[in-house]
C-alpha positions in Angstrom: 38.3 16.1 -11.3 39.3 12.8 -9.6 37.1 13.8 -7.0 34.3 14.8 -8.8 34.0 11.3 -10.6 34.3 9.7 -6.7 31.5 11.9 -5.2 29.2 11.2 -8.5 29.7 7.4 -8.1 28.6 7.5 -4.8 25.9 9.2 -5.4 24.7 6.8 -7.6 25.2 4.2 -5.7 23.4 5.2 -2.3 20.5 6.7 -5.3 20.4 3.0 -6.3 19.7 1.5 -3.1 17.7 4.2 -1.5 15.1 3.7 -5.0 15.4 -0.4 -4.0 14.4 0.1 -0.6 11.9 2.2 -1.3 10.3 -0.6 -3.9 10.9 -3.3 -1.7 8.7 -1.6 1.0 5.6 -1.1 -1.4 6.1 -4.4 -3.0 6.3 -8.1 -1.4 6.1 -11.8 -2.8 3.8 -14.0 -0.6 2.4 -17.6 -1.3 3.1 -17.4 -5.2 1.2 -13.6 -5.2 3.1 -10.0 -6.2 1.5 -7.3 -3.9 2.0 -4.1 -4.3 0.5 -1.4 -1.7 0.3 2.3 -1.8 -1.2 5.4 0.2 -2.6 8.4 -1.0 -4.0 11.9 1.1 -7.7 11.1 0.6 -8.0 14.5 -0.7 -6.3 13.7 -3.5 -9.1 11.7 -4.6 -11.9 13.7 -5.6 -14.3 12.9 -6.7 -13.3 9.4 -7.0 -14.8 8.0 -3.8 -17.8 6.6 -5.6 -15.7 3.4 -6.2 -16.2 3.1 -2.9 -19.7 3.8 -2.6 -18.9 6.7 -0.4 -19.8 9.5 -2.8 -20.0 12.7 -0.4 -18.1 11.4 2.6 -16.3 13.8 4.5 -12.1 12.7 5.2 -10.8 14.5 7.4 -7.2 16.4 7.3 -5.0 13.3 7.8 -7.2 10.5 6.4 -5.5 8.3 3.2 -6.7 6.1 1.3 -4.6 2.6 1.1 -4.6 0.6 -2.1 -3.4 -2.4 -3.3 -3.1 -4.7 -5.9 -2.4 -8.5 -6.0 -0.8 -10.6 -9.2 -0.9 -14.4 -9.4 3.0 -15.1 -10.1 2.5 -17.8 -12.3 -0.6 -16.9 -14.3 1.0 -12.9 -13.8 -2.5 -12.2 -14.1 -4.4 -9.4 -11.6 -6.1 -11.3 -8.8 -9.6 -10.0 -8.9 -11.7 -12.5 -6.9 -10.3 -12.1 -3.2 -11.3 -11.3 0.0 -8.1 -8.5 1.1 -8.3 -7.0 4.6 -5.8 -4.5 6.5 -4.7 -3.9 9.4 -3.4 -0.8 10.4 -1.4 -0.2 14.0 0.9 2.7 14.9 3.5 2.7 17.3 1.6 3.5 19.8 -0.7 0.7 19.7 -3.6 1.9 18.3 -5.0 -0.4 15.9 -7.8 0.1 13.2 -9.1 -3.2 10.9 -10.7 -2.7 7.5 -12.2 -4.8 4.6 -10.1 -3.8 1.5 -13.1 -3.4 -0.9 -12.7 -4.5 -4.7 -12.0 -1.1 -6.8 -13.3 -2.0 -10.0 -12.6 0.4 -13.4 -10.0 -0.4 -16.2 -7.7 -2.2 -13.2 -9.3 -4.3 -9.9 -7.5 -3.0 -7.1 -8.6 -3.1 -3.5 -8.5 -0.2 -0.9 -10.2 1.7 1.9 -10.0 4.9 3.8 -7.9 5.2 7.4 -7.1 7.8 9.5 -3.2 8.7 10.0 -3.0 11.3 12.7 0.8 10.3 13.7 4.2 10.9 12.2 5.6 7.8 12.9 6.0 4.9 11.0 2.7 2.6 10.6 2.6 -1.1 10.4 0.2 -2.3 7.4 -0.7 -6.2 7.6 -2.3 -7.2 4.7 -4.6 -10.9 4.7 -5.7 -11.8 1.4 -8.1 -15.0 1.2 -8.8 -16.2 -2.4 -11.8 -17.9 -2.6 -10.0 -21.3 -4.4 -7.5 -21.9 -0.9 -8.5 -21.7 3.0 -5.3 -20.3 3.3 -4.5 -16.8 4.6 -1.7 -14.9 3.1 -0.2 -12.1 5.0 2.1 -9.2 3.8 3.3 -6.3 5.8 4.3 -3.1 4.9 5.5 0.2 6.8 3.9 3.5 5.9 4.7 6.6 7.4 2.6 10.0 6.5 4.6 13.6 5.7 4.2 15.6 8.2 1.7 18.8 7.5 
């Protein structure tokens, strides 16, 4: 019985650390901004391509929609007027930079499509330029797409 309790205790300790590590990979605070990152397969977007004026665009098997939501830490309001771009780099140094377009709907976020053909980790460097500031805020995230 004691062994079972110890096992359960250790399980909760390690699983909590994994959840916190996953959250750390998807959220960063930089220059007073809370930046949240996400990536989903383009096939799951379905008919919502109009958010980027890409209705009818064909996406490859390994196309992912990268998206970022940005909040001001002081006011806790969502940032809706920034210029945002992302540079996606693979371990093989393949690099692609695109502007993340504002996605309008109930909640404004920024996103675009990237082709991720490798199953190795990608570094996603997000640059945020607010109109009222000459300073660029930069956050880096890591993303590994699932294997086929």
